[in-house]
BALOBA-1460 file (C-alpha; in Angstrom, 3 decimals):
// residues 296
<rec num="1" residu="m" x="86.827" y="149.136" z="58.861"/>
<rec num="2" residu="q" x="89.159" y="148.820" z="61.634"/>
<rec num="3" residu="t" x="91.044" y="145.961" z="61.895"/>
<rec num="4" residu="i" x="91.190" y="143.715" z="64.855"/>
<rec num="5" residu="t" x="94.268" y="142.361" z="65.981"/>
<rec num="6" residu="d" x="93.492" y="141.059" z="69.417"/>
<rec num="7" residu="w" x="90.562" y="138.625" z="70.700"/>
<rec num="8" residu="e" x="90.271" y="141.236" z="73.399"/>
<rec num="9" residu="e" x="88.730" y="144.006" z="70.944"/>
<rec num="10" residu="i" x="86.074" y="141.904" z="69.563"/>
<rec num="11" residu="p" x="82.803" y="143.933" z="69.923"/>
<rec num="12" residu="g" x="80.905" y="142.330" z="73.253"/>
<rec num="13" residu="i" x="83.870" y="140.000" z="74.055"/>
<rec num="14" residu="d" x="83.339" y="141.087" z="77.852"/>
<rec num="15" residu="k" x="79.590" y="139.792" z="77.565"/>
<rec num="16" residu="v" x="80.606" y="136.522" z="76.256"/>
<rec num="17" residu="i" x="83.220" y="136.008" z="78.986"/>
<rec num="18" residu="e" x="80.709" y="136.593" z="81.679"/>
<rec num="19" residu="q" x="78.126" y="134.377" z="80.344"/>
<rec num="20" residu="a" x="80.949" y="131.373" z="79.916"/>
<rec num="21" residu="k" x="81.869" y="131.915" z="83.538"/>
<rec num="22" residu="r" x="78.380" y="131.588" z="84.840"/>
<rec num="23" residu="s" x="77.585" y="128.646" z="82.420"/>
<rec num="24" residu="l" x="80.973" y="126.761" z="83.929"/>
<rec num="25" residu="e" x="80.131" y="127.425" z="87.689"/>
<rec num="26" residu="s" x="79.286" y="124.203" z="89.660"/>
<rec num="27" residu="k" x="76.112" y="124.194" z="91.360"/>
<rec num="28" residu="v" x="77.508" y="121.228" z="93.643"/>
<rec num="29" residu="q" x="80.284" y="121.874" z="96.056"/>
<rec num="30" residu="l" x="83.358" y="120.751" z="95.126"/>
<rec num="31" residu="r" x="84.663" y="117.523" z="97.068"/>
<rec num="32" residu="s" x="87.865" y="117.663" z="98.931"/>
<rec num="33" residu="l" x="90.461" y="115.062" z="98.162"/>
<rec num="34" residu="n" x="92.023" y="115.204" z="101.446"/>
<rec num="35" residu="d" x="89.754" y="112.670" z="102.665"/>
<rec num="36" residu="l" x="91.152" y="110.114" z="100.259"/>
<rec num="37" residu="f" x="94.562" y="109.973" z="102.288"/>
<rec num="38" residu="y" x="94.096" y="107.998" z="105.292"/>
<rec num="39" residu="e" x="96.417" y="110.543" z="107.277"/>
<rec num="40" residu="s" x="93.854" y="113.147" z="107.101"/>
<rec num="41" residu="q" x="91.523" y="110.896" z="109.220"/>
<rec num="42" residu="p" x="93.685" y="110.243" z="112.379"/>
<rec num="43" residu="e" x="90.703" y="108.530" z="114.238"/>
<rec num="44" residu="e" x="89.905" y="106.092" z="111.433"/>
<rec num="45" residu="l" x="93.815" y="105.302" z="110.771"/>
<rec num="46" residu="p" x="93.650" y="102.336" z="113.413"/>
<rec num="47" residu="w" x="90.397" y="100.722" z="112.140"/>
<rec num="48" residu="i" x="92.019" y="100.720" z="108.512"/>
<rec num="49" residu="r" x="95.207" y="99.340" z="109.631"/>
<rec num="50" residu="t" x="93.384" y="96.495" z="111.292"/>
<rec num="51" residu="e" x="91.565" y="95.549" z="108.316"/>
<rec num="52" residu="c" x="94.903" y="95.671" z="106.484"/>
<rec num="53" residu="v" x="96.025" y="92.883" z="108.620"/>
<rec num="54" residu="i" x="92.937" y="91.049" z="108.626"/>
<rec num="55" residu="d" x="92.926" y="91.006" z="104.890"/>
<rec num="56" residu="v" x="96.532" y="89.896" z="104.853"/>
<rec num="57" residu="v" x="95.992" y="87.037" z="107.375"/>
<rec num="58" residu="q" x="92.978" y="85.763" z="105.515"/>
<rec num="59" residu="g" x="95.191" y="85.888" z="101.944"/>
<rec num="60" residu="a" x="97.468" y="83.491" z="103.582"/>
<rec num="61" residu="a" x="94.693" y="81.284" z="105.314"/>
<rec num="62" residu="y" x="93.170" y="80.725" z="101.936"/>
<rec num="63" residu="l" x="96.315" y="80.034" z="100.281"/>
<rec num="64" residu="g" x="96.949" y="77.112" z="102.966"/>
<rec num="65" residu="q" x="93.113" y="76.026" z="102.162"/>
<rec num="66" residu="a" x="93.973" y="76.111" z="98.368"/>
<rec num="67" residu="v" x="97.042" y="73.638" z="98.965"/>
<rec num="68" residu="v" x="94.631" y="71.341" z="101.271"/>
<rec num="69" residu="f" x="92.180" y="71.278" z="98.310"/>
<rec num="70" residu="l" x="94.733" y="70.447" z="95.763"/>
<rec num="71" residu="y" x="95.736" y="67.823" z="97.625"/>
<rec num="72" residu="k" x="92.428" y="66.225" z="98.605"/>
<rec num="73" residu="a" x="91.987" y="66.228" z="94.686"/>
<rec num="74" residu="i" x="95.037" y="64.580" z="93.798"/>
<rec num="75" residu="d" x="95.266" y="61.841" z="96.584"/>
<rec num="76" residu="y" x="92.958" y="61.742" z="99.272"/>
<rec num="77" residu="d" x="90.485" y="58.815" z="99.829"/>
<rec num="78" residu="g" x="86.855" y="59.753" z="99.156"/>
<rec num="79" residu="l" x="87.807" y="62.917" z="97.652"/>
<rec num="80" residu="k" x="90.354" y="62.372" z="94.836"/>
<rec num="81" residu="c" x="89.602" y="62.791" z="91.255"/>
<rec num="82" residu="p" x="88.412" y="61.410" z="88.850"/>
<rec num="83" residu="n" x="86.484" y="58.334" z="89.912"/>
<rec num="84" residu="n" x="87.256" y="57.760" z="93.327"/>
<rec num="85" residu="s" x="84.307" y="59.876" z="94.183"/>
<rec num="86" residu="p" x="82.737" y="62.175" z="91.644"/>
<rec num="87" residu="v" x="81.181" y="64.294" z="94.293"/>
<rec num="88" residu="g" x="84.674" y="64.761" z="96.371"/>
<rec num="89" residu="c" x="86.129" y="65.439" z="93.151"/>
<rec num="90" residu="a" x="83.965" y="68.480" z="92.375"/>
<rec num="91" residu="a" x="84.024" y="69.713" z="95.800"/>
<rec num="92" residu="s" x="87.741" y="69.520" z="95.851"/>
<rec num="93" residu="v" x="88.356" y="71.125" z="92.369"/>
<rec num="94" residu="a" x="85.615" y="73.931" z="93.285"/>
<rec num="95" residu="g" x="86.950" y="74.284" z="96.490"/>
<rec num="96" residu="f" x="90.984" y="75.210" z="95.117"/>
<rec num="97" residu="i" x="89.239" y="77.617" z="92.386"/>
<rec num="98" residu="t" x="87.345" y="79.305" z="95.126"/>
<rec num="99" residu="s" x="90.146" y="79.409" z="97.403"/>
<rec num="100" residu="i" x="92.420" y="80.829" z="94.788"/>
<rec num="101" residu="s" x="89.750" y="83.502" z="94.096"/>
<rec num="102" residu="w" x="89.736" y="85.040" z="97.906"/>
<rec num="103" residu="i" x="93.373" y="84.881" z="97.638"/>
<rec num="104" residu="a" x="93.257" y="87.617" z="94.825"/>
<rec num="105" residu="s" x="90.451" y="89.216" z="96.762"/>
<rec num="106" residu="y" x="91.862" y="89.701" z="99.889"/>
<rec num="107" residu="l" x="95.211" y="90.659" z="98.505"/>
<rec num="108" residu="s" x="93.543" y="93.558" z="96.652"/>
<rec num="109" residu="f" x="91.607" y="94.697" z="99.628"/>
<rec num="110" residu="a" x="95.040" y="94.816" z="101.274"/>
<rec num="111" residu="a" x="96.384" y="96.855" z="98.623"/>
<rec num="112" residu="n" x="94.007" y="99.498" z="99.649"/>
<rec num="113" residu="a" x="93.991" y="99.159" z="103.298"/>
<rec num="114" residu="c" x="97.510" y="99.033" z="103.528"/>
<rec num="115" residu="g" x="98.295" y="102.035" z="101.523"/>
<rec num="116" residu="a" x="98.670" y="105.416" z="102.109"/>
<rec num="117" residu="a" x="95.303" y="106.360" z="100.324"/>
<rec num="118" residu="v" x="92.041" y="104.941" z="98.755"/>
<rec num="119" residu="n" x="92.945" y="102.716" z="95.920"/>
<rec num="120" residu="s" x="89.696" y="102.800" z="93.647"/>
<rec num="121" residu="g" x="91.477" y="100.210" z="91.257"/>
<rec num="122" residu="a" x="92.296" y="97.326" z="93.975"/>
<rec num="123" residu="l" x="88.492" y="97.874" z="95.443"/>
<rec num="124" residu="c" x="87.188" y="97.218" z="91.915"/>
<rec num="125" residu="a" x="89.463" y="94.074" z="91.730"/>
<rec num="126" residu="g" x="88.765" y="92.681" z="95.158"/>
<rec num="127" residu="d" x="85.005" y="92.819" z="94.721"/>
<rec num="128" residu="w" x="84.879" y="91.433" z="91.270"/>
<rec num="129" residu="t" x="87.028" y="88.507" z="92.505"/>
<rec num="130" residu="a" x="84.926" y="88.112" z="95.748"/>
<rec num="131" residu="l" x="82.000" y="87.898" z="93.597"/>
<rec num="132" residu="m" x="83.679" y="85.105" z="91.665"/>
<rec num="133" residu="a" x="84.659" y="83.432" z="94.907"/>
<rec num="134" residu="n" x="80.903" y="83.649" z="96.231"/>
<rec num="135" residu="f" x="79.911" y="81.689" z="92.815"/>
<rec num="136" residu="g" x="82.766" y="79.126" z="93.804"/>
<rec num="137" residu="e" x="81.458" y="78.899" z="97.771"/>
<rec num="138" residu="m" x="77.789" y="77.958" z="95.779"/>
<rec num="139" residu="a" x="79.663" y="75.442" z="93.737"/>
<rec num="140" residu="t" x="81.726" y="73.812" z="96.114"/>
<rec num="141" residu="v" x="78.904" y="73.737" z="99.005"/>
<rec num="142" residu="g" x="76.124" y="72.334" z="96.489"/>
<rec num="143" residu="a" x="78.583" y="69.713" z="95.391"/>
<rec num="144" residu="a" x="79.630" y="68.621" z="99.001"/>
<rec num="145" residu="v" x="76.190" y="68.963" z="100.800"/>
<rec num="146" residu="k" x="74.802" y="66.029" z="98.839"/>
<rec num="147" residu="e" x="77.203" y="63.856" z="100.760"/>
<rec num="148" residu="d" x="77.605" y="65.748" z="103.864"/>
<rec num="149" residu="c" x="74.143" y="65.807" z="104.680"/>
<rec num="150" residu="d" x="72.803" y="62.314" z="103.452"/>
<rec num="151" residu="f" x="73.151" y="60.753" z="107.247"/>
<rec num="152" residu="n" x="71.944" y="57.245" z="106.111"/>
<rec num="153" residu="k" x="75.202" y="56.263" z="104.083"/>
<rec num="154" residu="d" x="78.273" y="53.936" z="105.222"/>
<rec num="155" residu="w" x="81.055" y="56.473" z="105.540"/>
<rec num="156" residu="i" x="83.372" y="53.526" z="106.132"/>
<rec num="157" residu="a" x="82.707" y="52.251" z="102.739"/>
<rec num="158" residu="l" x="82.555" y="55.711" z="101.546"/>
<rec num="159" residu="l" x="86.230" y="56.053" z="102.376"/>
<rec num="160" residu="h" x="87.219" y="52.742" z="101.470"/>
<rec num="161" residu="v" x="88.504" y="52.083" z="105.289"/>
<rec num="162" residu="t" x="87.141" y="48.443" z="104.616"/>
<rec num="163" residu="d" x="86.840" y="46.630" z="101.398"/>
<rec num="164" residu="a" x="85.503" y="43.010" z="100.936"/>
<rec num="165" residu="n" x="87.739" y="42.700" z="97.644"/>
<rec num="166" residu="p" x="90.376" y="45.186" z="97.958"/>
<rec num="167" residu="l" x="92.301" y="46.055" z="94.719"/>
<rec num="168" residu="p" x="95.903" y="45.471" z="95.016"/>
<rec num="169" residu="p" x="98.180" y="48.422" z="94.205"/>
<rec num="170" residu="n" x="99.350" y="48.445" z="90.561"/>
<rec num="171" residu="w" x="103.122" y="47.724" z="91.416"/>
<rec num="172" residu="q" x="102.014" y="44.220" z="92.838"/>
<rec num="173" residu="a" x="102.121" y="42.876" z="89.261"/>
<rec num="174" residu="f" x="105.648" y="43.454" z="88.689"/>
<rec num="175" residu="v" x="106.451" y="41.566" z="92.011"/>
<rec num="176" residu="p" x="107.355" y="38.050" z="91.995"/>
<rec num="177" residu="a" x="104.999" y="35.602" z="93.972"/>
<rec num="178" residu="g" x="107.475" y="34.201" z="96.251"/>
<rec num="179" residu="a" x="107.824" y="37.956" z="97.604"/>
<rec num="180" residu="a" x="104.353" y="37.990" z="98.885"/>
<rec num="181" residu="p" x="105.057" y="38.917" z="102.685"/>
<rec num="182" residu="t" x="107.351" y="41.720" z="101.870"/>
<rec num="183" residu="v" x="104.435" y="42.990" z="99.372"/>
<rec num="184" residu="e" x="101.991" y="42.982" z="102.198"/>
<rec num="185" residu="t" x="104.223" y="44.519" z="104.710"/>
<rec num="186" residu="i" x="105.192" y="47.484" z="102.254"/>
<rec num="187" residu="a" x="101.443" y="47.809" z="101.341"/>
<rec num="188" residu="k" x="100.415" y="48.295" z="105.410"/>
<rec num="189" residu="v" x="103.581" y="50.673" z="105.658"/>
<rec num="190" residu="d" x="102.268" y="52.288" z="102.649"/>
<rec num="191" residu="a" x="98.695" y="52.687" z="103.911"/>
<rec num="192" residu="l" x="99.552" y="53.939" z="107.408"/>
<rec num="193" residu="r" x="102.306" y="56.420" z="105.631"/>
<rec num="194" residu="t" x="98.914" y="57.772" z="103.560"/>
<rec num="195" residu="s" x="96.634" y="57.622" z="106.375"/>
<rec num="196" residu="k" x="99.224" y="59.937" z="108.515"/>
<rec num="197" residu="r" x="99.797" y="62.441" z="105.499"/>
<rec num="198" residu="n" x="96.067" y="63.043" z="105.193"/>
<rec num="199" residu="r" x="95.720" y="63.696" z="108.915"/>
<rec num="200" residu="n" x="98.693" y="66.139" z="108.707"/>
<rec num="201" residu="f" x="96.425" y="67.752" z="105.720"/>
<rec num="202" residu="d" x="93.336" y="67.805" z="108.025"/>
<rec num="203" residu="l" x="95.364" y="69.581" z="110.760"/>
<rec num="204" residu="t" x="96.754" y="71.965" z="108.336"/>
<rec num="205" residu="q" x="93.010" y="72.710" z="107.475"/>
<rec num="206" residu="c" x="91.948" y="73.061" z="110.949"/>
<rec num="207" residu="v" x="94.619" y="75.318" z="112.162"/>
<rec num="208" residu="m" x="95.545" y="77.157" z="109.150"/>
<rec num="209" residu="a" x="92.112" y="77.644" z="107.350"/>
<rec num="210" residu="d" x="89.402" y="76.707" z="109.834"/>
<rec num="211" residu="v" x="90.631" y="78.431" z="113.403"/>
<rec num="212" residu="t" x="92.437" y="81.525" z="111.677"/>
<rec num="213" residu="n" x="89.684" y="82.383" z="109.484"/>
<rec num="214" residu="a" x="86.931" y="82.103" z="112.208"/>
<rec num="215" residu="a" x="88.839" y="84.446" z="114.334"/>
<rec num="216" residu="a" x="89.369" y="86.845" z="111.431"/>
<rec num="217" residu="y" x="86.061" y="86.802" z="110.583"/>
<rec num="218" residu="i" x="85.085" y="87.765" z="114.385"/>
<rec num="219" residu="v" x="87.347" y="90.702" z="113.644"/>
<rec num="220" residu="r" x="86.021" y="91.681" z="110.388"/>
<rec num="221" residu="v" x="82.218" y="91.623" z="111.774"/>
<rec num="222" residu="i" x="83.177" y="94.309" z="114.142"/>
<rec num="223" residu="l" x="84.676" y="96.266" z="111.621"/>
<rec num="224" residu="q" x="81.410" y="95.875" z="109.314"/>
<rec num="225" residu="i" x="79.154" y="96.588" z="112.238"/>
<rec num="226" residu="r" x="81.049" y="100.263" z="112.794"/>
<rec num="227" residu="s" x="81.260" y="100.757" z="109.147"/>
<rec num="228" residu="a" x="77.410" y="100.145" z="108.850"/>
<rec num="229" residu="a" x="76.618" y="102.573" z="112.036"/>
<rec num="230" residu="s" x="78.091" y="105.485" z="110.022"/>
<rec num="231" residu="a" x="77.335" y="104.594" z="106.473"/>
<rec num="232" residu="c" x="73.577" y="103.263" z="106.883"/>
<rec num="233" residu="p" x="72.026" y="106.837" z="106.267"/>
<rec num="234" residu="e" x="73.016" y="106.112" z="102.650"/>
<rec num="235" residu="p" x="70.889" y="102.979" z="101.193"/>
<rec num="236" residu="r" x="73.457" y="101.568" z="98.873"/>
<rec num="237" residu="a" x="76.376" y="101.729" z="101.646"/>
<rec num="238" residu="c" x="73.894" y="100.432" z="104.388"/>
<rec num="239" residu="a" x="72.743" y="97.371" z="102.057"/>
<rec num="240" residu="i" x="76.124" y="96.569" z="101.404"/>
<rec num="241" residu="n" x="77.250" y="96.555" z="105.143"/>
<rec num="242" residu="i" x="74.344" y="94.809" z="106.296"/>
<rec num="243" residu="l" x="74.989" y="91.997" z="103.957"/>
<rec num="244" residu="n" x="78.573" y="91.900" z="104.679"/>
<rec num="245" residu="i" x="77.551" y="91.108" z="108.427"/>
<rec num="246" residu="i" x="75.312" y="88.449" z="107.862"/>
<rec num="247" residu="s" x="77.846" y="86.606" z="105.677"/>
<rec num="248" residu="s" x="80.325" y="87.411" z="108.344"/>
<rec num="249" residu="f" x="78.452" y="85.734" z="110.921"/>
<rec num="250" residu="a" x="77.699" y="82.793" z="108.489"/>
<rec num="251" residu="w" x="81.384" y="82.166" z="107.712"/>
<rec num="252" residu="i" x="82.111" y="82.341" z="111.726"/>
<rec num="253" residu="s" x="79.607" y="79.523" z="111.862"/>
<rec num="254" residu="q" x="81.299" y="77.446" z="109.006"/>
<rec num="255" residu="f" x="84.761" y="77.801" z="109.855"/>
<rec num="256" residu="t" x="83.894" y="76.715" z="113.533"/>
<rec num="257" residu="a" x="81.912" y="73.836" z="112.431"/>
<rec num="258" residu="l" x="84.881" y="73.141" z="109.923"/>
<rec num="259" residu="a" x="87.251" y="73.173" z="112.853"/>
<rec num="260" residu="v" x="84.940" y="70.215" z="114.942"/>
<rec num="261" residu="s" x="85.243" y="68.279" z="111.938"/>
<rec num="262" residu="d" x="89.158" y="68.796" z="110.764"/>
<rec num="263" residu="c" x="90.475" y="69.039" z="114.218"/>
<rec num="264" residu="w" x="88.683" y="65.836" z="115.534"/>
<rec num="265" residu="t" x="90.548" y="62.548" z="114.529"/>
<rec num="266" residu="k" x="87.148" y="60.726" z="113.611"/>
<rec num="267" residu="g" x="85.587" y="63.807" z="111.969"/>
<rec num="268" residu="s" x="82.037" y="64.998" z="112.095"/>
<rec num="269" residu="q" x="79.449" y="64.601" z="109.549"/>
<rec num="270" residu="k" x="76.969" y="66.612" z="111.223"/>
<rec num="271" residu="a" x="79.815" y="69.256" z="111.559"/>
<rec num="272" residu="l" x="80.319" y="69.190" z="107.701"/>
<rec num="273" residu="c" x="76.708" y="69.605" z="106.760"/>
<rec num="274" residu="a" x="76.289" y="72.607" z="109.321"/>
<rec num="275" residu="a" x="79.522" y="74.025" z="107.617"/>
<rec num="276" residu="d" x="77.640" y="73.743" z="104.263"/>
<rec num="277" residu="i" x="74.597" y="75.165" z="105.055"/>
<rec num="278" residu="s" x="76.108" y="78.313" z="106.477"/>
<rec num="279" residu="d" x="78.612" y="78.682" z="103.817"/>
<rec num="280" residu="m" x="75.846" y="78.923" z="101.290"/>
<rec num="281" residu="v" x="74.013" y="81.614" z="103.738"/>
<rec num="282" residu="a" x="77.075" y="83.444" z="103.355"/>
<rec num="283" residu="a" x="77.669" y="82.856" z="99.816"/>
<rec num="284" residu="v" x="73.923" y="84.105" z="98.896"/>
<rec num="285" residu="t" x="74.145" y="87.179" z="100.892"/>
<rec num="286" residu="n" x="78.138" y="88.163" z="100.346"/>
<rec num="287" residu="g" x="77.556" y="88.058" z="96.771"/>
<rec num="288" residu="p" x="74.863" y="90.665" z="96.266"/>
<rec num="289" residu="a" x="76.930" y="92.616" z="98.475"/>
<rec num="290" residu="a" x="79.946" y="92.561" z="96.220"/>
<rec num="291" residu="g" x="77.852" y="93.109" z="93.278"/>
<rec num="292" residu="i" x="76.235" y="96.232" z="94.503"/>
<rec num="293" residu="a" x="80.039" y="97.412" z="95.531"/>
<rec num="294" residu="t" x="81.212" y="97.210" z="91.862"/>
<rec num="295" residu="t" x="78.846" y="99.838" z="90.948"/>
<rec num="296" residu="s" x="80.761" y="102.400" z="93.543"/>
């Protein structure tokens, strides 16, 4: 027998190679990866950069909102934890956690939109944290709507503005009886300072969160409508975009209503109720959109 020293000498090897080539040929045209780089689509680049700016702005806005909710849970009459108002406490804590989730989501989306190419890892993180945030929105408004939409309650009593038998501050027990006028003056000054501090946090919520987010969602809904116009031939992308558009309009409604309440000295219970309902609509529509997006 003749000894075979190289694989090329194996009888019939040429037919084996041809068969292997035919089996490895792709039946689908391979995708060019150039479209993953934003510079390859000059006409899309300005829109992508606009999304980058909006993501960063809303991340900062929700950071301000998180600080406000944290303060409300700690030291805001009618909302602080644990016993001042159980409903207010639940809304404040859930609102803080939800705001942190939105910060993570928008920073993840910014990592994608502000880069040079599509970042699928950042998009995935943004979708999952958005899904968490939407559950948080449902929890927040689920707690708040009971109080905000009850128009028969006594708001003055709820906020402890008046009280027939007000409890003295704990530190009064250590003050001599002869110092009563001074103690009363200190208590009034302390109440005034607390009231001013609460008002400052309301204004922070008004400007940094309410007005900023309302304006940002107007820009975002324009981006989403444009995206839907080109994505709707594909059913999944179309569904995601339409749900996002509905949720953005609902959030515009929510933050506009919140601005009416937070920016006005006396507040507005009707505006708060409208904001809760709008937020629930937004969360119920945006949650499925984020869930569908995670599969992509």
